[in-house]
C-alpha positions as CSV (number, residue, x, y, z in Angstrom):
1,M,-33.7,9.0,144.2
2,A,-30.0,8.1,143.8
3,A,-29.8,7.4,147.6
4,I,-32.6,4.9,147.3
5,I,-30.9,3.2,144.4
6,A,-27.6,3.2,146.3
7,I,-29.3,1.6,149.4
8,L,-31.0,-1.1,147.3
9,A,-27.7,-1.8,145.5
10,T,-25.9,-2.1,148.8
11,R,-28.5,-4.5,150.2
12,L,-28.5,-6.5,147.0
13,K,-24.7,-6.7,147.1
14,S,-24.6,-7.9,150.7
15,S,-27.4,-10.4,150.2
16,L,-25.5,-11.8,147.2
17,R,-22.3,-12.0,149.1
18,N,-24.1,-13.8,151.9
19,A,-25.7,-16.2,149.5
20,A,-22.3,-16.9,147.9
21,I,-20.7,-17.6,151.3
22,V,-23.6,-19.9,152.2
23,Y,-23.4,-21.9,148.9
24,G,-19.6,-21.9,149.1
25,L,-19.8,-23.5,152.5
26,I,-22.3,-26.0,151.3
27,V,-20.0,-27.0,148.4
28,L,-17.1,-27.2,150.7
29,G,-19.0,-29.4,153.1
30,G,-20.1,-31.7,150.3
31,L,-16.5,-32.0,149.1
32,I,-15.3,-32.8,152.6
33,G,-18.1,-35.4,152.9
34,L,-17.1,-36.9,149.6
35,C,-13.5,-37.2,150.7
36,A,-14.7,-38.8,153.9
37,M,-16.7,-41.3,152.1
38,G,-13.7,-42.1,149.9
39,Y,-11.6,-42.8,153.0
40,A,-14.4,-44.9,154.5
41,L,-14.7,-46.9,151.3
42,D,-10.9,-47.4,151.2
43,A,-10.9,-48.6,154.9
44,A,-13.8,-51.0,154.1
45,H,-12.0,-52.3,151.1
46,T,-8.8,-52.9,153.1
47,E,-10.7,-54.7,155.9
48,L,-12.6,-56.9,153.4
49,D,-9.3,-57.5,151.5
50,I,-7.7,-58.8,154.7
51,R,-10.6,-61.0,155.4
52,Y,-11.8,-62.3,152.0
53,G,-9.2,-61.3,149.4
54,T,-8.8,-58.6,146.9
55,V,-11.3,-59.8,144.3
56,S,-14.0,-60.6,146.8
57,A,-13.5,-57.3,148.5
58,S,-13.9,-55.4,145.2
59,L,-17.1,-57.4,144.4
60,I,-18.6,-56.8,147.8
61,L,-18.0,-53.1,147.6
62,S,-19.2,-52.7,144.0
63,G,-22.3,-54.7,144.8
64,G,-23.1,-52.5,147.8
65,L,-22.6,-49.3,145.7
66,F,-24.7,-50.7,143.0
67,L,-27.5,-51.5,145.5
68,A,-27.2,-47.9,146.9
69,A,-27.5,-46.5,143.3
70,I,-30.6,-48.6,142.6
71,L,-32.2,-47.5,145.8
72,S,-31.4,-43.9,145.0
73,A,-32.9,-44.2,141.5
74,V,-36.0,-45.9,142.8
75,T,-36.5,-43.2,145.5
76,S,-36.0,-40.4,143.0
77,M,-38.5,-42.0,140.6
78,A,-41.0,-42.4,143.4
79,L,-40.6,-38.8,144.4
80,R,-41.0,-37.6,140.9
81,W,-44.1,-39.7,140.4
82,R,-45.6,-38.4,143.7
83,M,-44.9,-34.8,142.7
84,A,-46.3,-35.3,139.2
85,N,-49.6,-36.8,140.6
86,K,-50.0,-34.1,143.2
87,R,-52.7,-31.6,142.3
88,P,-52.0,-28.0,142.9
89,A,-55.4,-27.5,144.7
90,D,-54.2,-29.8,147.5
91,S,-51.8,-27.1,148.7
92,S,-54.6,-24.5,149.0
93,L,-55.7,-23.5,152.5
94,Y,-59.4,-23.9,151.6
95,S,-59.2,-27.2,149.7
96,H,-59.9,-29.3,152.8
97,A,-62.4,-29.2,155.5
98,P,-61.1,-27.6,158.8
99,Y,-61.5,-30.9,160.8
100,R,-59.0,-33.6,161.7
101,A,-58.3,-36.2,159.1
102,P,-59.7,-39.7,159.9
103,S,-56.3,-41.3,159.5
104,A,-54.8,-39.1,162.2
105,R,-56.2,-41.5,164.9
106,Q,-54.6,-44.4,163.2
107,L,-51.3,-42.6,162.9
108,L,-51.4,-41.7,166.6
109,V,-52.3,-45.3,167.6
110,G,-49.4,-46.6,165.4
111,L,-47.0,-44.1,167.0
112,G,-48.1,-45.0,170.4
113,A,-47.7,-48.7,169.8
114,A,-44.2,-48.0,168.4
115,A,-43.3,-45.9,171.5
116,A,-44.6,-48.6,173.8
117,V,-42.6,-51.3,172.1
118,C,-39.5,-49.1,172.3
119,G,-40.1,-48.5,176.0
120,V,-40.5,-52.1,176.7
121,L,-37.4,-53.1,174.8
122,S,-35.3,-50.4,176.5
123,A,-36.5,-51.5,179.9
124,M,-35.7,-55.1,179.1
125,T,-32.3,-54.2,177.8
126,S,-31.4,-52.0,180.8
127,R,-32.6,-54.7,183.2
128,K,-30.4,-57.3,181.3
129,L,-27.4,-55.0,181.5
130,R,-27.9,-54.3,185.2
131,Y,-28.1,-58.1,185.8
132,R,-25.0,-58.7,183.8
133,L,-23.1,-56.0,185.7
134,G,-24.3,-57.5,189.0
135,Q,-26.4,-54.6,190.1
136,K,-29.7,-56.5,190.3
């Protein structure tokens, strides 16, 4: 009996250590990303300061950050509203009929149209680039 408890304790210890390593790396990555964003904001402020002046650069950056905060808040409220209105029965395997949803065709048509537009635009761009480079 003690051997089973020892094996379970060893597995628990190793899984907790692995989880601590993973979460530590996530926190370290977030901290490095935060520092990188700080450097990027400083570089943007310096560039805007050179072009428009100190006050204008500060106002431009603060306006951009305020807009990002508003978009983040609206997105979080929309997700919270969507999660609150979702019924638990929707996640059940047997809550829907086993046939394709009628909106699937509309989705595929929309994706196909978007892919066609992207293909045409990329062909036009590559043709224009070849013409500019003299490769006709």
